[in-house]
C-alpha positions as CSV (number, residue, x, y, z in Angstrom):
1,M,-249.0,-55.1,90.7
2,T,-246.5,-55.9,93.4
3,K,-247.5,-59.6,93.2
4,H,-246.9,-59.6,89.5
5,L,-243.5,-57.9,89.9
6,T,-242.4,-60.5,92.5
7,L,-243.5,-63.4,90.3
8,A,-241.6,-62.0,87.4
9,A,-238.5,-61.4,89.5
10,A,-238.6,-65.0,90.7
11,L,-239.0,-66.4,87.2
12,A,-236.1,-64.2,86.0
13,L,-233.9,-65.3,88.9
14,S,-234.8,-69.0,88.3
15,F,-234.0,-68.6,84.5
16,G,-230.7,-66.9,85.2
17,L,-229.5,-69.6,87.7
18,A,-230.4,-72.3,85.2
19,H,-228.2,-70.7,82.6
20,A,-225.4,-69.5,84.9
21,Q,-224.7,-73.0,86.4
22,P,-222.7,-75.2,83.9
23,A,-222.4,-78.9,84.3
24,A,-220.6,-79.4,87.5
25,E,-217.2,-80.9,87.3
26,A,-215.3,-82.8,89.9
27,A,-211.6,-83.6,90.1
28,F,-209.7,-86.2,92.0
29,A,-206.0,-86.5,92.6
30,V,-203.8,-89.4,93.5
31,S,-200.1,-90.0,93.9
32,A,-198.1,-91.0,90.9
33,L,-194.7,-92.7,90.9
34,V,-192.3,-92.0,88.0
35,T,-190.6,-95.0,86.5
36,A,-188.5,-95.6,83.5
37,N,-189.7,-97.7,80.6
38,H,-186.8,-100.0,81.2
39,E,-184.9,-100.7,84.4
40,A,-182.5,-103.6,85.0
41,T,-180.0,-105.0,87.4
42,L,-177.1,-106.4,85.5
43,S,-175.1,-109.3,87.1
44,A,-171.8,-110.9,86.5
45,Q,-171.8,-114.0,84.3
46,M,-168.4,-115.2,85.4
47,A,-166.3,-115.4,88.6
48,G,-163.5,-112.9,88.5
49,K,-162.1,-109.5,89.4
50,I,-163.5,-106.3,88.1
51,K,-160.9,-104.5,86.0
52,K,-162.7,-101.3,85.3
53,V,-166.2,-99.7,85.8
54,H,-166.6,-97.4,82.8
55,F,-169.6,-95.4,84.0
56,D,-170.4,-93.9,87.4
57,I,-173.8,-93.1,89.0
58,G,-175.8,-90.7,86.9
59,Q,-173.6,-91.0,83.8
60,Q,-175.3,-91.6,80.5
61,F,-174.3,-94.4,78.0
62,A,-175.3,-95.6,74.6
63,E,-176.7,-99.1,73.7
64,G,-173.8,-101.6,73.4
65,A,-171.3,-99.5,75.4
66,V,-169.0,-101.5,77.8
67,L,-170.3,-100.7,81.3
68,V,-168.0,-103.1,83.3
69,E,-164.8,-104.9,82.3
70,F,-163.4,-107.9,84.1
71,D,-159.8,-109.1,84.3
72,C,-159.7,-111.9,81.8
73,A,-156.0,-112.4,81.3
74,E,-156.1,-116.1,82.2
75,A,-159.1,-116.7,80.0
76,Q,-157.3,-114.9,77.1
77,A,-154.2,-117.1,77.6
78,K,-156.4,-120.2,77.5
79,L,-158.0,-119.0,74.3
80,D,-154.6,-118.4,72.7
81,A,-153.5,-122.0,73.7
82,L,-156.7,-123.4,72.2
83,N,-156.1,-121.5,69.0
84,A,-152.6,-122.9,68.8
85,E,-154.0,-126.4,69.2
86,Y,-156.6,-125.8,66.5
87,M,-154.0,-124.6,64.1
88,G,-151.9,-127.7,64.8
89,A,-154.8,-130.0,64.3
90,R,-155.8,-128.3,61.1
91,E,-152.2,-128.6,59.7
92,T,-152.2,-132.3,60.7
93,H,-155.4,-132.9,58.8
94,L,-154.0,-131.1,55.7
95,A,-150.8,-133.2,55.9
96,K,-152.9,-136.4,56.2
97,L,-154.9,-135.4,53.1
98,K,-151.6,-135.0,51.1
99,L,-150.3,-138.3,52.3
100,Q,-153.6,-139.9,51.3
101,G,-153.2,-138.6,47.8
102,L,-149.8,-140.2,47.7
103,G,-151.1,-143.4,49.0
104,A,-149.2,-143.1,52.3
105,A,-152.2,-142.6,54.6
106,G,-155.4,-144.4,54.9
107,D,-159.0,-143.2,55.2
108,L,-159.1,-143.8,58.9
109,E,-156.1,-141.6,59.6
110,V,-157.6,-138.8,57.6
111,T,-161.0,-139.1,59.3
112,L,-159.4,-139.1,62.8
113,A,-157.3,-136.0,61.9
114,A,-160.4,-134.2,60.6
115,A,-162.3,-135.1,63.8
116,S,-159.4,-133.8,65.9
117,G,-159.5,-130.6,64.0
118,E,-163.2,-130.1,64.5
119,R,-162.9,-130.9,68.2
120,A,-160.2,-128.2,68.6
121,K,-162.3,-125.8,66.6
122,S,-165.3,-126.3,68.9
123,Q,-163.1,-125.8,72.0
124,V,-162.0,-122.4,70.5
125,K,-165.6,-121.4,69.9
126,Q,-166.6,-122.4,73.4
127,Q,-163.8,-120.3,74.9
128,E,-164.7,-117.3,72.7
129,A,-168.2,-117.5,74.0
130,Q,-166.9,-117.5,77.6
131,M,-164.8,-114.5,76.7
132,T,-168.0,-112.5,76.1
133,Y,-168.6,-112.7,79.8
134,C,-165.6,-110.5,80.4
135,F,-167.7,-107.5,79.6
136,I,-171.1,-106.2,80.7
137,N,-172.6,-104.3,77.8
138,A,-175.5,-101.8,77.8
139,P,-178.7,-103.4,76.5
140,Y,-180.1,-100.0,75.6
141,D,-179.4,-96.2,76.0
142,G,-179.6,-95.2,79.6
143,K,-178.0,-94.1,82.8
144,V,-176.4,-95.8,85.8
145,A,-178.7,-95.7,88.8
146,R,-176.6,-97.7,91.3
147,L,-173.3,-99.4,91.6
148,K,-173.2,-102.6,93.6
149,A,-169.6,-103.6,93.0
150,R,-166.4,-101.6,92.5
151,Q,-163.2,-101.8,90.6
152,A,-160.8,-104.5,91.9
153,E,-163.5,-106.3,93.7
154,N,-164.0,-110.1,93.1
155,V,-167.5,-111.2,92.1
156,A,-169.3,-114.5,91.7
157,P,-171.5,-115.6,88.8
158,G,-174.9,-114.1,89.2
159,Q,-173.8,-111.4,91.6
160,P,-175.5,-108.0,90.9
161,V,-173.0,-105.4,89.7
162,L,-175.0,-102.3,88.7
163,E,-178.5,-101.0,88.2
164,I,-179.5,-99.1,85.1
165,V,-182.5,-97.1,83.9
166,A,-183.5,-96.2,80.3
167,A,-182.8,-92.6,79.3
168,A,-185.8,-92.6,77.0
169,A,-189.5,-92.1,77.7
170,L,-190.8,-92.1,81.3
171,K,-194.0,-93.3,82.6
172,A,-196.0,-93.1,85.9
173,T,-197.7,-95.6,88.0
174,L,-200.9,-94.7,89.8
175,H,-203.4,-96.5,92.1
176,V,-206.9,-95.1,92.0
177,P,-210.0,-96.1,94.0
178,T,-211.9,-99.0,92.3
179,A,-215.1,-96.9,91.8
180,T,-213.1,-94.1,90.2
181,G,-210.9,-96.5,88.1
182,A,-214.0,-98.1,86.6
183,R,-214.7,-94.7,84.8
184,V,-211.1,-94.2,83.6
185,K,-210.4,-95.4,80.1
186,A,-207.2,-95.9,78.2
187,G,-206.2,-92.7,76.5
188,A,-207.8,-90.5,79.2
189,P,-205.8,-87.3,79.8
190,L,-204.4,-86.3,83.1
191,S,-201.8,-83.9,84.5
192,I,-199.1,-84.6,87.1
193,S,-197.5,-81.9,89.2
194,F,-194.2,-82.2,91.1
195,K,-192.9,-80.1,93.9
196,E,-189.3,-80.9,92.9
197,T,-189.6,-79.2,89.5
198,G,-192.5,-76.8,90.3
199,R,-194.1,-77.9,87.0
200,R,-197.1,-79.8,85.8
201,Y,-196.7,-82.4,83.1
202,S,-199.3,-83.8,80.7
203,A,-199.9,-87.5,80.4
204,V,-202.4,-90.1,79.1
205,V,-203.5,-93.4,80.6
206,S,-201.7,-96.1,78.6
207,R,-202.5,-99.3,80.5
208,I,-205.1,-100.4,83.0
209,N,-204.6,-103.4,85.2
210,S,-207.1,-106.2,84.8
211,R,-207.2,-107.0,88.5
212,V,-208.2,-104.9,91.5
213,D,-206.0,-105.0,94.6
214,G,-208.0,-107.0,97.2
215,V,-206.4,-105.2,100.2
216,S,-206.5,-101.6,99.2
217,Q,-209.5,-102.0,96.8
218,S,-207.6,-99.9,94.2
219,L,-206.9,-100.3,90.5
220,E,-203.4,-99.8,89.1
221,L,-203.0,-97.5,86.1
222,E,-200.0,-96.7,84.0
223,A,-199.7,-93.3,82.3
224,T,-197.3,-92.2,79.6
225,F,-195.9,-88.6,79.7
226,V,-196.7,-86.5,76.7
227,G,-194.2,-83.8,75.6
228,N,-191.2,-82.5,77.5
229,T,-190.2,-84.3,80.7
230,A,-187.2,-82.2,81.6
231,G,-186.4,-82.4,85.3
232,L,-188.2,-85.7,85.9
233,L,-186.3,-88.6,87.3
234,P,-187.4,-92.2,88.1
235,G,-188.5,-92.4,91.7
236,M,-190.1,-89.0,91.9
237,I,-193.7,-88.9,93.3
238,G,-196.1,-86.3,92.1
239,Q,-199.8,-85.6,92.3
240,A,-201.9,-86.8,89.3
241,R,-205.2,-85.0,88.6
242,F,-208.1,-86.3,86.5
243,Q,-211.1,-84.2,85.4
244,E,-214.4,-85.9,85.2
245,A,-218.0,-84.8,85.0
246,A,-219.7,-85.1,88.4
247,G,-222.5,-87.6,88.6
248,K,-221.2,-89.8,85.7
249,P,-221.8,-93.4,86.4
């Protein structure tokens, strides 16, 4: 009787354990760097003095807003002079046409006057194109991340003036071990927590690098945040956590 009870108890215990243990799950966490969808360093396209910086660090701006304005008084004076020359050349051409109608001017004179007018017009257009370099406009909605030049400073062509980041959606860059990365697919969900905000944010894997880093033997992933990202700023580092079934190949 005792032997039968012991066997029954053992079978019951074995059956209970089989149903009490769900499929084991393992989790792994890696560091995640927050970046903006767009970041840029804007440089001067002309040599000159900065007249005004319209936005300071951290200030938000809209696409097309003037971020930096240069002193272009000399360039404007040159444009005015070229416009005057163009007007004179155009009037000369019109006068030659009238004289030609009266038989007092030949075809050559009219042609030369027309060519002179077109040359003056092209010079005006060229100077107007140069005048666009007097302003640095925002390529998209964003915020100023860093100023590399200040008002009244002289800059050279190609010299960095300010750095900007997009104010729209944020993303995160992660590096996971190669073995683990091989099991992660685009669209895989994850969560990223940050000490600075004390919050955990949802994200999904949006891009997977097609090349493994030969030194660290890690795979680079890019994740897009889903939902509210209040409190996050580019440059923050959080802990990203994936959930995967243990023992999966």
